[in-house]
N, C-alpha and C positions, 0 to 999 in steps of 0.2 A: 297128254301119255298115257296110254292105256297101258297099267301092267298086265302081260299076259305070262311071261315065266320070272318066278324067286327064285333064288337059288343059292342056298349058305355053300360059301367055298371051303371055307377056313379060318383060324385062329393063327395067328401069326405074331410072335414077339419082335422079331428084327425085319428092317426094311427089305435085308437081302431074299427073305423068306416069303414077300409080299410073293402077286400073280405079275407071270411077265405078258400075258394080253396086252395089246395097246389102243385098251377104252379107259375111256374118261372115266375120274370115280371123284366122287364126292364124299369126306369127312364130315361127321356129327358127333357134338364134344360141347359137354358141357360141365356142370355144378354134376358129383353125385344125387341120385332121386330125383334130377330133374323132369325126370318124363320120357327119355332118350327113348327107352326103347317100346314104348308103348307109342310114342311117333312114327320109329320105324314100320310096328305094327299094322299103322295104321296108313303109312306111305305104299308100303306092298302090299294091304288089303288084303293082312296075312295074322291073322291074331295070336299066332305061335310061332310065329318066325323070330322074333327076340323077345327072350325070355323074360319076363317083367317080375322083379322082384319087389321085396319091401326095405330089402336088406341093400343098403347101400355100400358101392365097391364093387357090385358083381362080375361088371365088365374090366377083367385084367391085361387084355390082350385086342392087338389089332382084329376084327372080326367084320370077313368077306362076304357083300352078298352079290350076286352078279343077280341084275336087272333084263331080262327080257334079249339076254349075249349082247346087251351094247354098252351098260355101264356098270361099276361098280360104285355099289353103297360103302361107305367101311366107317364100323362102330367102334368108336373112339373108346379107352376108357373117360370116367369122370374124372374131373380134376377136386381138390377141395375136401378130400373125405380122409377124416383124424384119426379112425380107427386100424390104422396099416403104419407099418415101420416107417422108422422115416427114412432107412435104406429103400425100400419096397417103393415109397413114390419117387425117389431118386432114379429108380429104374424104370417105372409109368413116366416118370416127365423124362426123360431120358427116348426114351421109343416115340413117344409122341414128339417131341421138336425133329427127332433124325425125320418121324414121319411127314409131318406138316412142310418144314422146309426143304426138303430132299429128294419128294415124291412128286416127279414133274409133272407124273399124268393127274395128278390132283387140282381139279379145276376151282372146286371153290368149298372152304368149310362154314357148315352151319352151325352157327354156337347158340346152345341155346339156353334159354332164360328162362326162370321160373317168375312166372309173373303173381302169385300167392306171398313172395317177400318184397322185402324193399331192394334196389339194388344193389349188389353186394360189391365190395372191393375186387374178389376173386376174380369175378365175371370182368372188369373193369380191365383190372391187369390184365386176366388171358387175351382179351380185346386190343390191348395195346400193345403187346407182345406181339401179335399175328400183324398189325400195324408196322409194328417197329422192322418187322423181318420182312415185309410186303407178300405178305399172303394172301390171297384176297377169300373174304369172307361176309359172310349176312348173317341177319339175328334173327331166332325163331323165338317167339313170345309163347311158353307153354302153357297147360291148365289153367285156360280162359274162360272156361265151362266154369268156375269156381267162383268168380266175381260178376259182378253184372258189369254191361258195357259202360257204363260211365267209369267204374271202377279202375276196367283195364284201359281206359283213355289216360285216368288219371296216375296211373300206374305206369306208361309209357310215356307222360310228360315227364316226369320224373326221373326214369330213367338216361330220358333224352339229354336233361340238364345235369346230371351227373358225366355223363359222355361226352358231352362238348365241354367239359372243364380241360380236355384234352384234343379233343379232335375239332374240326373246323365244321364235319358235318356228319350228320347220322348217317347210316347205312341203310341200304335196302332190308323194310326187316318184315317178317308174315307172322300173323296172330294167328295162332292151333287151338285144338281141342282133340285130341282123340278121342275122350267121349263123345263128341257132336262131330267129328270128324269135320272138323273146321279147317284149312289151310291145305289140304290134302293136295287139290287141285291148283294151287297158284304154285306151292312146291316143284310138284310135279313140271307145271307147265316152263318154269322161269328153271331146271334143267334139264329139260328138253330145248330151248332155247338156245343154251350154250354147248349143246352133244351138237348140235346142227353146223354152231360155228367152228367147234373141233375136227367135224368129219370132213368139213369142207373145207378148211384148214390141209387135212392132213392127204384129202383128196390132191386138191391141187400140186402139193409135192411132189407126187408120181410124175 
């Protein structure tokens, strides 16, 4: 896929506010400070598209980006950030749950996993929650430039061991590095394949 145009649409706090345009959507989510903004900027080939912050909890809304007038990339708030009030965490989770479960245009969620830390229970719990709610998702291992290839392999094997304690199979996953621009082509090709199926089905209904 070639990115010709990227455009920030807006930030929303409720599902009913989200764009009505009938195009496929892809949600990007992960623990706070997992490298989500850097990955979005890499995918869009736009260094300033999503604001990169060293302070966790920067994203607090459903942030919509229109790609090629063909699909939406949706940046969701990070989970697991402790330095906010319990009431705010509850509101964020309600917003995320409502979007993930009820947004029919959402074709796949990209669950970002920080390869620089051991497997986290919060990531595994969130993956389990998506599975229980039949939400399609894939894994994206971030910050892999900070480790040598063998250590990346060891980390993925360690994560898979933990993951398969609750699952029969490991979902599809992507290895990425925003710094070294690794994983962009693979993710965009994956999205393009789903888009083709989406639009073919839409055309068939007419």
